Short mmCIF file of the C-alpha atoms (twelve columns), coordinates in Angstrom:
data_MODEL
# 
_entry.id   MODEL 
# 
loop_
_atom_site.group_PDB 
_atom_site.id 
_atom_site.type_symbol 
_atom_site.label_atom_id 
_atom_site.label_alt_id 
_atom_site.label_comp_id 
_atom_site.label_asym_id 
_atom_site.label_seq_id 
_atom_site.Cartn_x 
_atom_site.Cartn_y 
_atom_site.Cartn_z 
_atom_site.pdbx_PDB_model_num 
ATOM 1   C CA . MET A 1   -22.280 0.034   -34.362 1 
ATOM 2   C CA . LEU A 2   -25.419 -1.579  -33.303 1 
ATOM 3   C CA . LEU A 3   -23.218 -4.658  -30.951 1 
ATOM 4   C CA . PHE A 4   -20.733 -1.996  -29.578 1 
ATOM 5   C CA . PHE A 5   -23.622 -0.189  -28.263 1 
ATOM 6   C CA . ALA A 6   -25.484 -3.135  -26.738 1 
ATOM 7   C CA . PHE A 7   -22.381 -3.955  -25.727 1 
ATOM 8   C CA . GLY A 8   -21.694 -0.973  -23.688 1 
ATOM 9   C CA . PHE A 9   -25.093 -0.625  -22.735 1 
ATOM 10  C CA . ASN A 10  -24.870 -4.003  -21.090 1 
ATOM 11  C CA . SER A 11  -21.431 -3.472  -19.391 1 
ATOM 12  C CA . ILE A 12  -22.754 0.021   -17.908 1 
ATOM 13  C CA . ALA A 13  -25.777 -1.778  -16.993 1 
ATOM 14  C CA . ASN A 14  -24.278 -4.929  -15.250 1 
ATOM 15  C CA . ALA A 15  -21.832 -2.658  -12.985 1 
ATOM 16  C CA . GLU A 16  -24.647 -0.690  -11.702 1 
ATOM 17  C CA . GLU A 17  -25.958 -3.524  -10.624 1 
ATOM 18  C CA . ASN A 18  -22.789 -4.066  -8.474  1 
ATOM 19  C CA . ASN A 19  -22.257 -0.588  -7.827  1 
ATOM 20  C CA . GLU A 20  -19.200 -0.933  -9.712  1 
ATOM 21  C CA . LEU A 21  -17.708 1.766   -12.510 1 
ATOM 22  C CA . SER A 22  -18.117 0.090   -16.158 1 
ATOM 23  C CA . SER A 23  -15.280 -0.202  -18.122 1 
ATOM 24  C CA . THR A 24  -15.981 3.651   -19.791 1 
ATOM 25  C CA . GLN A 25  -16.317 5.124   -16.408 1 
ATOM 26  C CA . LYS A 26  -13.125 3.556   -15.003 1 
ATOM 27  C CA . GLU A 27  -11.018 4.891   -18.276 1 
ATOM 28  C CA . HIS A 28  -12.503 8.634   -17.444 1 
ATOM 29  C CA . MET A 29  -11.068 8.218   -13.886 1 
ATOM 30  C CA . ARG A 30  -7.887  6.988   -15.596 1 
ATOM 31  C CA . GLN A 31  -7.742  10.529  -17.734 1 
ATOM 32  C CA . LEU A 32  -8.667  12.500  -14.718 1 
ATOM 33  C CA . GLY A 33  -5.252  10.883  -13.435 1 
ATOM 34  C CA . PHE A 34  -6.617  8.899   -10.429 1 
ATOM 35  C CA . SER A 35  -4.963  5.402   -9.449  1 
ATOM 36  C CA . GLU A 36  -5.910  2.021   -10.263 1 
ATOM 37  C CA . GLN A 37  -6.454  1.290   -6.823  1 
ATOM 38  C CA . ILE A 38  -8.593  4.662   -6.655  1 
ATOM 39  C CA . ILE A 39  -10.620 3.434   -9.374  1 
ATOM 40  C CA . GLU A 40  -11.514 -0.373  -8.575  1 
ATOM 41  C CA . SER A 41  -12.561 0.792   -5.238  1 
ATOM 42  C CA . MET A 42  -14.801 3.769   -6.417  1 
ATOM 43  C CA . THR A 43  -18.495 3.725   -6.173  1 
ATOM 44  C CA . LEU A 44  -20.938 5.009   -8.572  1 
ATOM 45  C CA . ASP A 45  -21.839 7.769   -6.174  1 
ATOM 46  C CA . GLU A 46  -18.418 8.775   -5.904  1 
ATOM 47  C CA . TYR A 47  -17.955 8.852   -9.555  1 
ATOM 48  C CA . SER A 48  -21.229 11.099  -9.924  1 
ATOM 49  C CA . HIS A 49  -19.156 13.878  -8.552  1 
ATOM 50  C CA . TYR A 50  -16.546 13.407  -11.231 1 
ATOM 51  C CA . GLU A 51  -18.815 12.285  -14.113 1 
ATOM 52  C CA . ASN A 52  -18.926 16.135  -15.537 1 
ATOM 53  C CA . SER A 53  -14.997 16.572  -14.991 1 
ATOM 54  C CA . ILE A 54  -13.615 16.237  -18.532 1 
ATOM 55  C CA . PRO A 55  -9.887  16.719  -19.018 1 
ATOM 56  C CA . VAL A 56  -9.128  18.681  -21.972 1 
ATOM 57  C CA . GLU A 57  -5.216  18.053  -21.290 1 
ATOM 58  C CA . PRO A 58  -3.092  15.161  -20.204 1 
ATOM 59  C CA . PHE A 59  -2.745  15.431  -16.630 1 
ATOM 60  C CA . VAL A 60  0.515   16.431  -14.813 1 
ATOM 61  C CA . GLN A 61  1.517   13.888  -12.044 1 
ATOM 62  C CA . THR A 62  4.182   13.125  -9.508  1 
ATOM 63  C CA . GLU A 63  4.399   9.832   -7.439  1 
ATOM 64  C CA . THR A 64  6.603   9.253   -4.451  1 
ATOM 65  C CA . ILE A 65  7.553   6.002   -2.211  1 
ATOM 66  C CA . TYR A 66  8.035   6.534   1.317   1 
ATOM 67  C CA . LYS A 67  9.661   3.570   3.578   1 
ATOM 68  C CA . ILE A 68  9.064   4.387   7.425   1 
ATOM 69  C CA . THR A 69  10.852  2.865   9.963   1 
ATOM 70  C CA . SER A 70  9.461   2.452   13.544  1 
ATOM 71  C CA . ASP A 71  11.028  0.817   16.842  1 
ATOM 72  C CA . GLN A 72  9.403   -1.696  19.149  1 
ATOM 73  C CA . ASP A 73  6.744   1.138   20.494  1 
ATOM 74  C CA . GLY A 74  6.104   2.495   17.539  1 
ATOM 75  C CA . GLU A 75  8.103   5.628   17.428  1 
ATOM 76  C CA . VAL A 76  9.138   6.222   13.684  1 
ATOM 77  C CA . LYS A 77  12.994  6.666   13.606  1 
ATOM 78  C CA . LYS A 78  13.236  7.540   9.932   1 
ATOM 79  C CA . VAL A 79  11.188  8.139   6.779   1 
ATOM 80  C CA . GLU A 80  12.904  7.208   3.187   1 
ATOM 81  C CA . GLN A 81  11.571  8.532   -0.272  1 
ATOM 82  C CA . PHE A 82  12.131  7.200   -3.391  1 
ATOM 83  C CA . ASN A 83  10.665  7.570   -7.101  1 
ATOM 84  C CA . GLU A 84  7.981   4.935   -7.986  1 
ATOM 85  C CA . VAL A 85  10.372  2.509   -9.581  1 
ATOM 86  C CA . ASP A 86  13.143  1.904   -7.152  1 
ATOM 87  C CA . GLY A 87  10.612  2.371   -4.445  1 
ATOM 88  C CA . LEU A 88  8.855   -1.068  -5.131  1 
ATOM 89  C CA . GLN A 89  11.587  -2.816  -6.122  1 
ATOM 90  C CA . LYS A 90  12.988  -1.979  -2.757  1 
ATOM 91  C CA . MET A 91  10.007  -2.694  -0.650  1 
ATOM 92  C CA . ASN A 92  9.076   -5.798  -2.819  1 
ATOM 93  C CA . LEU A 93  13.013  -6.857  -2.048  1 
ATOM 94  C CA . GLU A 94  12.114  -6.630  1.318   1 
ATOM 95  C CA . ASN A 95  9.243   -8.753  1.268   1 
ATOM 96  C CA . TYR A 96  11.380  -11.324 -0.007  1 
ATOM 97  C CA . SER A 97  14.165  -11.053 2.713   1 
ATOM 98  C CA . PHE A 98  11.771  -10.896 5.720   1 
ATOM 99  C CA . PRO A 99  8.604   -12.901 4.314   1 
ATOM 100 C CA . ALA A 100 7.059   -13.464 7.571   1 
ATOM 101 C CA . ALA A 101 7.470   -9.446  8.751   1 
ATOM 102 C CA . THR A 102 7.575   -5.960  7.535   1 
ATOM 103 C CA . ALA A 103 11.059  -6.025  9.479   1 
ATOM 104 C CA . ALA A 104 13.821  -3.963  8.763   1 
ATOM 105 C CA . SER A 105 16.314  -5.603  11.250  1 
ATOM 106 C CA . CYS A 106 15.589  -9.138  12.806  1 
ATOM 107 C CA . SER A 107 17.538  -11.592 14.177  1 
ATOM 108 C CA . GLY A 108 16.061  -15.087 14.254  1 
ATOM 109 C CA . THR A 109 12.295  -14.364 15.818  1 
ATOM 110 C CA . ILE A 110 12.876  -11.240 17.312  1 
ATOM 111 C CA . CYS A 111 12.879  -7.504  15.475  1 
ATOM 112 C CA . THR A 112 14.016  -4.604  16.949  1 
ATOM 113 C CA . GLU A 113 12.685  -2.396  14.193  1 
ATOM 114 C CA . THR A 114 9.512   -2.555  11.922  1 
ATOM 115 C CA . THR A 115 8.633   -1.046  8.504   1 
ATOM 116 C CA . SER A 116 5.952   0.707   6.416   1 
ATOM 117 C CA . TRP A 117 5.498   1.309   3.196   1 
ATOM 118 C CA . MET A 118 3.351   4.160   1.372   1 
ATOM 119 C CA . SER A 119 2.827   5.796   -1.809  1 
ATOM 120 C CA . MET A 120 1.411   9.283   -2.732  1 
ATOM 121 C CA . THR A 121 0.549   10.493  -5.904  1 
ATOM 122 C CA . THR A 122 -0.361  14.360  -6.609  1 
ATOM 123 C CA . THR A 123 -1.842  15.408  -9.613  1 
ATOM 124 C CA . ALA A 124 -3.114  18.393  -11.720 1 
ATOM 125 C CA . THR A 125 -5.998  17.644  -14.535 1 
ATOM 126 C CA . LYS A 126 -7.096  20.699  -16.661 1 
ATOM 127 C CA . LEU A 127 -11.225 20.563  -17.216 1 
ATOM 128 C CA . GLY A 128 -13.558 21.822  -19.837 1 
ATOM 129 C CA . ASN A 129 -14.849 24.431  -17.786 1 
ATOM 130 C CA . GLY A 130 -11.784 26.535  -17.527 1 
ATOM 131 C CA . ARG A 131 -10.643 24.963  -13.859 1 
ATOM 132 C CA . THR A 132 -8.219  22.348  -12.406 1 
ATOM 133 C CA . MET A 133 -8.648  19.595  -10.581 1 
ATOM 134 C CA . LEU A 134 -6.378  18.303  -8.234  1 
ATOM 135 C CA . HIS A 135 -6.021  15.879  -6.199  1 
ATOM 136 C CA . ASN A 136 -3.779  13.816  -3.477  1 
ATOM 137 C CA . ASN A 137 -4.168  9.905   -3.848  1 
ATOM 138 C CA . PHE A 138 -2.512  7.857   -0.647  1 
ATOM 139 C CA . THR A 139 -1.886  4.120   -0.376  1 
ATOM 140 C CA . TRP A 140 -0.283  2.073   2.420   1 
ATOM 141 C CA . LEU A 141 1.395   -0.451  0.742   1 
ATOM 142 C CA . LYS A 142 2.570   -1.798  4.112   1 
ATOM 143 C CA . ASN A 143 0.258   -1.209  6.903   1 
ATOM 144 C CA . PRO A 144 1.715   1.607   9.899   1 
ATOM 145 C CA . ASN A 145 2.620   -0.110  12.501  1 
ATOM 146 C CA . VAL A 146 0.449   2.246   14.681  1 
ATOM 147 C CA . THR A 147 -2.996  3.550   13.740  1 
ATOM 148 C CA . LEU A 148 -4.278  6.925   14.816  1 
ATOM 149 C CA . THR A 149 -5.505  9.770   13.372  1 
ATOM 150 C CA . ASP A 150 -3.618  10.528  10.233  1 
ATOM 151 C CA . MET A 151 -4.399  13.796  7.495   1 
ATOM 152 C CA . VAL A 152 -3.953  14.169  3.647   1 
ATOM 153 C CA . GLY A 153 -4.036  17.652  2.093   1 
ATOM 154 C CA . LEU A 154 -3.121  19.698  -0.707  1 
ATOM 155 C CA . THR A 155 -1.578  23.440  -0.672  1 
ATOM 156 C CA . TYR A 156 -1.223  26.073  -3.461  1 
ATOM 157 C CA . ASN A 157 0.172   29.457  -4.059  1 
ATOM 158 C CA . ASP A 158 -2.177  32.313  -4.107  1 
ATOM 159 C CA . SER A 159 -2.454  32.222  -8.038  1 
ATOM 160 C CA . ALA A 160 -5.142  29.047  -7.691  1 
ATOM 161 C CA . VAL A 161 -8.490  29.801  -5.951  1 
ATOM 162 C CA . ILE A 162 -10.545 26.895  -4.819  1 
ATOM 163 C CA . GLU A 163 -14.000 25.916  -5.882  1 
ATOM 164 C CA . PRO A 164 -15.254 24.957  -1.829  1 
ATOM 165 C CA . SER A 165 -18.174 23.091  -3.543  1 
ATOM 166 C CA . THR A 166 -15.575 20.854  -5.770  1 
ATOM 167 C CA . ILE A 167 -13.979 19.516  -2.041  1 
ATOM 168 C CA . LYS A 168 -14.317 15.638  -1.984  1 
ATOM 169 C CA . PHE A 169 -12.318 13.145  0.592   1 
ATOM 170 C CA . SER A 170 -12.358 9.448   0.602   1 
ATOM 171 C CA . TYR A 171 -10.629 7.011   3.091   1 
ATOM 172 C CA . LYS A 172 -11.165 2.940   2.714   1 
ATOM 173 C CA . TRP A 173 -9.925  -0.376  3.828   1 
ATOM 174 C CA . LYS A 174 -10.695 -3.927  3.568   1 
ATOM 175 C CA . ASP A 175 -11.021 -6.915  6.603   1 
ATOM 176 C CA . GLY A 176 -12.353 -10.365 6.256   1 
ATOM 177 C CA . VAL A 177 -16.077 -9.005  5.920   1 
ATOM 178 C CA . GLY A 178 -15.404 -7.021  3.173   1 
ATOM 179 C CA . ASP A 179 -14.516 -2.999  2.224   1 
ATOM 180 C CA . HIS A 180 -15.221 -0.117  4.297   1 
ATOM 181 C CA . SER A 181 -15.088 3.570   4.268   1 
ATOM 182 C CA . ARG A 182 -14.917 6.484   6.594   1 
ATOM 183 C CA . SER A 183 -15.440 10.080  6.076   1 
ATOM 184 C CA . TYR A 184 -12.979 12.458  7.319   1 
ATOM 185 C CA . LYS A 185 -12.896 13.880  11.352  1 
ATOM 186 C CA . ASP A 186 -12.598 17.228  10.594  1 
ATOM 187 C CA . MET A 187 -11.990 19.362  7.320   1 
ATOM 188 C CA . LYS A 188 -9.603  22.479  7.461   1 
ATOM 189 C CA . LYS A 189 -9.526  24.854  4.593   1 
ATOM 190 C CA . SER A 190 -7.426  27.845  3.837   1 
ATOM 191 C CA . PRO A 191 -6.493  30.214  0.770   1 
ATOM 192 C CA . GLN A 192 -3.569  28.394  1.027   1 
ATOM 193 C CA . GLY A 193 -4.571  24.573  0.827   1 
ATOM 194 C CA . LEU A 194 -6.920  22.321  2.793   1 
ATOM 195 C CA . ALA A 195 -6.296  19.225  4.981   1 
ATOM 196 C CA . ALA A 196 -8.544  16.805  6.358   1 
ATOM 197 C CA . THR A 197 -7.744  14.394  9.182   1 
ATOM 198 C CA . PHE A 198 -8.974  10.906  9.715   1 
ATOM 199 C CA . ASP A 199 -8.568  7.868   11.826  1 
ATOM 200 C CA . ILE A 200 -6.804  4.813   10.186  1 
ATOM 201 C CA . GLN A 201 -8.936  1.657   11.011  1 
ATOM 202 C CA . GLY A 202 -6.402  -0.657  13.490  1 
ATOM 203 C CA . ILE A 203 -8.750  -3.580  13.972  1 
ATOM 204 C CA . GLY A 204 -11.007 -5.687  11.254  1 
ATOM 205 C CA . THR A 205 -13.388 -8.389  11.543  1 
ATOM 206 C CA . ASN A 206 -12.146 -11.787 10.475  1 
ATOM 207 C CA . ALA A 207 -8.980  -10.277 9.331   1 
ATOM 208 C CA . GLY A 208 -6.265  -7.732  10.241  1 
ATOM 209 C CA . ALA A 209 -7.719  -4.298  8.236   1 
ATOM 210 C CA . SER A 210 -5.439  -3.636  5.530   1 
ATOM 211 C CA . ASN A 211 -5.514  -1.815  1.972   1 
ATOM 212 C CA . HIS A 212 -5.892  1.517   3.495   1 
ATOM 213 C CA . HIS A 213 -5.929  4.026   0.411   1 
ATOM 214 C CA . GLY A 214 -7.709  7.010   -0.256  1 
ATOM 215 C CA . TYR A 215 -7.759  10.673  -1.670  1 
ATOM 216 C CA . ILE A 216 -8.663  14.799  -1.571  1 
ATOM 217 C CA . SER A 217 -9.520  16.423  -4.279  1 
ATOM 218 C CA . VAL A 218 -10.709 19.882  -5.262  1 
ATOM 219 C CA . GLU A 219 -11.089 22.280  -8.241  1 
ATOM 220 C CA . VAL A 220 -9.204  25.490  -8.573  1 
ATOM 221 C CA . SER A 221 -9.390  28.484  -10.551 1 
ATOM 222 C CA . LYS A 222 -6.953  31.169  -11.379 1 
ATOM 223 C CA . GLY A 223 -6.358  33.866  -9.289  1 
ATOM 224 C CA . ASN A 224 -6.570  36.480  -11.706 1 
ATOM 225 C CA . LYS A 225 -6.964  36.825  -15.514 1 
ATOM 226 C CA . ASN A 226 -2.853  37.521  -15.996 1 
ATOM 227 C CA . ASP A 227 -1.852  34.269  -13.909 1 
ATOM 228 C CA . VAL A 228 -0.677  31.186  -16.192 1 
ATOM 229 C CA . SER A 229 0.401   28.977  -14.143 1 
ATOM 230 C CA . ALA A 230 0.207   27.819  -10.278 1 
ATOM 231 C CA . ASN A 231 2.616   25.575  -8.111  1 
ATOM 232 C CA . ALA A 232 0.548   22.772  -5.971  1 
ATOM 233 C CA . PHE A 233 1.659   20.254  -3.621  1 
ATOM 234 C CA . GLY A 234 0.748   17.067  -1.670  1 
ATOM 235 C CA . HIS A 235 0.999   16.475  1.696   1 
ATOM 236 C CA . TYR A 236 0.478   13.226  4.223   1 
ATOM 237 C CA . THR A 237 1.251   13.155  7.736   1 
ATOM 238 C CA . HIS A 238 0.849   9.766   9.793   1 
ATOM 239 C CA . THR A 239 0.937   10.687  13.677  1 
ATOM 240 C CA . THR A 240 1.566   7.998   16.562  1 
ATOM 241 C CA . PHE A 241 0.598   10.213  19.774  1 
ATOM 242 C CA . SER A 242 -2.254  12.813  19.475  1 
ATOM 243 C CA . PHE A 243 -3.560  14.713  22.142  1 
ATOM 244 C CA . ASN A 244 -5.289  17.919  20.466  1 
ATOM 245 C CA . ILE A 245 -4.707  18.271  16.706  1 
ATOM 246 C CA . THR A 246 -4.063  21.930  15.765  1 
ATOM 247 C CA . VAL A 247 -4.097  22.048  11.609  1 
ATOM 248 C CA . THR A 248 -1.844  25.082  10.216  1 
ATOM 249 C CA . ILE A 249 -1.886  25.630  6.791   1 
ATOM 250 C CA . LYS A 250 0.578   27.234  4.276   1 
ATOM 251 C CA . THR A 251 1.790   26.690  0.869   1 
ATOM 252 C CA . GLY A 252 3.979   23.912  0.918   1 
ATOM 253 C CA . ASP A 253 3.493   22.480  4.415   1 
ATOM 254 C CA . ILE A 254 0.517   21.516  6.976   1 
ATOM 255 C CA . GLY A 255 1.430   21.096  10.486  1 
ATOM 256 C CA . LEU A 256 -0.618  19.166  13.259  1 
ATOM 257 C CA . GLY A 257 0.476   21.076  16.220  1 
ATOM 258 C CA . ALA A 258 2.974   20.295  19.226  1 
ATOM 259 C CA . THR A 259 0.706   18.054  21.245  1 
ATOM 260 C CA . THR A 260 1.176   15.817  18.188  1 
ATOM 261 C CA . ALA A 261 3.891   13.240  17.344  1 
ATOM 262 C CA . GLU A 262 3.725   13.507  13.966  1 
ATOM 263 C CA . THR A 263 6.130   12.195  10.941  1 
ATOM 264 C CA . LYS A 264 5.179   13.945  7.675   1 
ATOM 265 C CA . MET A 265 5.997   12.509  4.167   1 
ATOM 266 C CA . THR A 266 8.158   14.965  2.280   1 
ATOM 267 C CA . SER A 267 5.702   16.694  0.209   1 
ATOM 268 C CA . THR A 268 5.327   16.170  -3.413  1 
ATOM 269 C CA . ALA A 269 5.435   19.376  -5.575  1 
ATOM 270 C CA . ILE A 270 3.904   19.618  -9.173  1 
ATOM 271 C CA . LYS A 271 3.320   22.810  -11.612 1 
ATOM 272 C CA . PHE A 272 0.437   23.306  -13.489 1 
ATOM 273 C CA . ASN A 273 -0.890  25.743  -16.386 1 
ATOM 274 C CA . PHE A 274 -4.106  27.409  -16.162 1 
# 
């Protein structure tokens, strides 16, 4: 027991020196349903927001992989969705077929279409404080063709009531000098959900910007004592042109306005019990 305690203490101490999570803290975040990529880049300051979030039941989760096909001007022509296994297989096959570019249609060195890939994972975790944590994770598995302002959000039905002080957002990327993060441009809230808009980094230092990933999370409680369950939906919108973003939120849908060229990933959906 003393050896285990000493090992655990040293592990935590070494992690704190590097601003990295210890193995115990990483396991805690896994039990809350966060993705490995989110966990590996999480700082101790971020973790402090979740250290008292104790799961009391296994989380409910759904993951979707998206293939986004764009033309040479960056206009999105098609979005296809896959489950996790099929999506990763198709993306890896595409990498093998076109190792030099994210190309869907190439003849020699000329490509008329390019493809991007991203994943979205929506999770509900019942906590010991009587609330449920909802979070929507996103990862661009292949960089988007156009990097402007995107949106990540969550919506839910009237059975769920948010705790505003628990709203958290993260967006990170990497380049040739290391890892970077940026806060949201705007956070919109309504009784039906919340949405964060943020600028995707388009240019990196010493290397291109890549590994774009992040999340939005919030804790919810039941709307009234007779509520037994609720539905939650994960949302992500990629923009290729934006004049004036006007966010509208309703259960199952988030829009960014008529003056924005937006591509909505098909929303994920989960049902959870209080």
